[in-house]
GUTI-446308 format. One record per residue: x, y, z of N, C-alpha, C in turn; residue in one letter. Coordinates in steps of 0.05 Angstrom, whole numbers, plus 5000, padded with zeros to 4 digits. Layout:
! residues N
XYZXYZXYZA
...
END
This chain:
! residues 170
579250254969578450064989575650125000M
575150385004572550465014570350404994R
570950434968568950374947568250084948I
570249914950569849624952568049554976L
568649674999567049625023564149715019A
563749945006561050045000559549854982F
560949764961559649574942558949314956V
560749214973560348964988557948995007M
557749225020555549275039552949285024A
552949415000550549424984549649154974G
551548984966550948714957549848554980A
550948585004549948435027547148515034A
546548775032543848875037541848765017L
542648754991540848644971540448344976L
542548204984542247914989540447865013A
540348045032538748015056535748055050A
535148215030532348265024531148025008Q
528947935017527647715004526447814978A
526747664956525547744931522447734933P
521147864915518247854914517447584904V
515947434921515147164912512747184893D
512046964881509946974860507247054871S
506546964896503947044907503847344913K
506047454924506147744929506047894903Q
507547794883507547934857504747944845E
503347724847500547714836498847914851A
499147944877497648144892498448424885Q
500948474882501948734873500848804845L
500848614828499848664800496848724800R
495348624819492448694821492148984828R
493949094844493849374851495149554830V
497349464818498849614798499049434773F
496949414757497049234734498949324712P
499649574710501449674689504349694699D
505049584721507749604732509649424715A
512149514713514149364699515449154718V
515949244743517049074763516649184791S
517449024811517149104839519749044853F
520549224872522849174888522148974910S
524148844922523448694947522548894968P
520948794987520048965009522449045026K
522549295034524649395051524149675060G
525949785075525850055083524250095109G
524050345117522550415141520950665134D
518350635133516750405137517050195115P
516449935121516749725101514949775077P
516049755053514549805029515849675005H
514249644983515249554957515449804940F
517449834924517550034903516349914878K
514750074865513349984841514650134817V
515649984798517050114775515150104750F
515150334737513650364712515550444691K
514750424666516450504644516150804639K
518450944639518451234633517751264603D
515651414597514851444568516951574551P
518551754563520551904548522951734542A
523951574562526451434558526051134555T
523751024564523250744563524550584586G
526050724603527250594625525450584649S
525850394668524050374691524650604711P
522450724721522550934741520550864764V
521050964788519250914810516651054803V
514450904802511851014796509951004820G
510850874841509050854865510250684886G
508750644907509550484930507150314938L
507850084949505749904959506549814987A
504549765004505249695032502849555044F
503449405066501349265081500449425104W
497849465107496749625129497449495156T
497549225158498049095183500949135192T
502749195174505449255182505849545191E
504149725181504450005187502550105209L
500349975212498350055233497349795246D
499149645260498349385270496349385292P
495949605306494049615328491149675318L
490849755293488149805282486849535277E
484649485290483349225288480449255280R
479449065266476649055260475048925283G
472648845278471048715298472348465309Y
473648305292474848055300477748025292D
479348245295482148225289483048405267G
485548385259486648555238485448505211P
485448705194484548675167487048735150I
488148525137490548555122489948665094K
490948895088490449025062493049115049M
493249075023495449175007494549434995L
496049655001495249914991497350004971V
496450114948498250224928497750524926G
500050664924499850964923501951064902M
501151264887503051374868504951564882D
506751684868508751854880507752134888T
505252194881503952444889502152414913A
502052164925500352124948497452064941G
496951964917494251884909494051584909V
492051474922491751184923490951064896L
492450864889491950724863489950494868I
490150364891488350144896488750034924G
486749874932486849734958485949454953V
487349264963486648984960486448854988L
483948774995483548635021484448345017V
486448265032487748005029486847805050V
486547895075485747715096484347865119D
482347735129480847835153479347615165H
478347655189476747455203474147575213H
473147765197470747905205468347725200E
466547705219464147535216462247635194P
462447895188460648005168462248125144Y
464648035140466448135119465348085091G
463747865088462747795062460748005051Y
459848195068458248405057459248685066F
461748695075462848955081465548995067S
467748895079470348945067470948755043V
469448535041469848355018468648454992D
466648634994465448734970467348894953L
467348874927469149024910468649324913P
466249404921465649694924467249814947E
467849654968469449754990472149844981F
473649664968476349724958476349944936S
474349924919474250114896473950404904A
472750454927472250734935474850884942Q
477050734947479550864954481150954930F
480550844907482050904882481651204876K
483951344872483851634866483751814890G
483551704913483451864938486251964945K
486452214952488952334961489352284991S
491852264999492352235028491452485043I
490952705029490052945042486952955046R
485552755035482652735039482052665068D
479752725078479152675106478652385114P
477752215095477151935101475051915124F
472952065122470752055142468551865133R
468051675151465951475146463251615144L
461851565122459251685117459451945102G
461852055099462252305084463652235057A
466252185059467752115035468451815034D
467751665055468051375056465251265061I
464351085043461750965045461950725063D
460150695082460150465100459350205085A
458650225060457849995043455549845054V
455949705076453749545087452949645115S
454049855124453649965150454849795172R
456749625165458349475184460549675193A
459749875208461450105213463950045229T
463949865247466449805262468549695243M
467849505227469749375208470649575187T
468749715174469349905153470950145164V
470150235188471550455200474450385206G
474850155218477550065224479250025199S
478149905179479549865154480250125141A
478350315141478850585129481050735144S
481050725171483150845187485850725181R
485950455178488450325172489550415145A
487850445125488750535099489750825101V
488150995114488851285117491551305133R
491651185156494051225173496551115160N
496350875148498750755136499650915111S
497651005095498351165071499651435079A
498551555099499751815108502551775120R
502951555134505651505145507651465123R
506951295103508751245081509351505066V
507251665061507551915046509352105062A
508852135087510452315104513452245104T
513951985106516751895108518151855081Q
516651805060518051725035517551895011L
515452065011514852224988515652514992L
516252644970516952924970514453084971T
514153274990511653434990511353594965P
508853644957508353804932509254094936P
510154214914510954504916508454674916K
508554884932506155064934506255284914K
END
């Protein structure tokens, strides 16, 4: 009887999670182009699990996590409001990519909109300092916008890693 209750609770939980819609999947694929599939968003902090093919077995395995900065660091604001970014991270805490999805920055077209802004995060570890002007380029010197967006990426990635990833062995 307990097993049946457990199965029913699991089924109810899965039914409550919204599937990944086509727009979200397209955004996730821009960050993780080689992913096999994505889980619905869930958990605490809210995130998508990214599945890749295990080269040894061919079966899907968790290869990373994706999350929205505005859900994890909602008080971080740019010059004119939040900057919504989708961040992808592998299971070792290395950023795979950042996709700027929405913002209302008056100068975004030459700061966070530039491909160079998002590209600089690829390969960055959550252990990196994320210092503007040092390991983060201000791109256009729109420092308030770029600084806020960089902090949102850093803070949300570190929160996800702290809560969901296994620390590396020393």
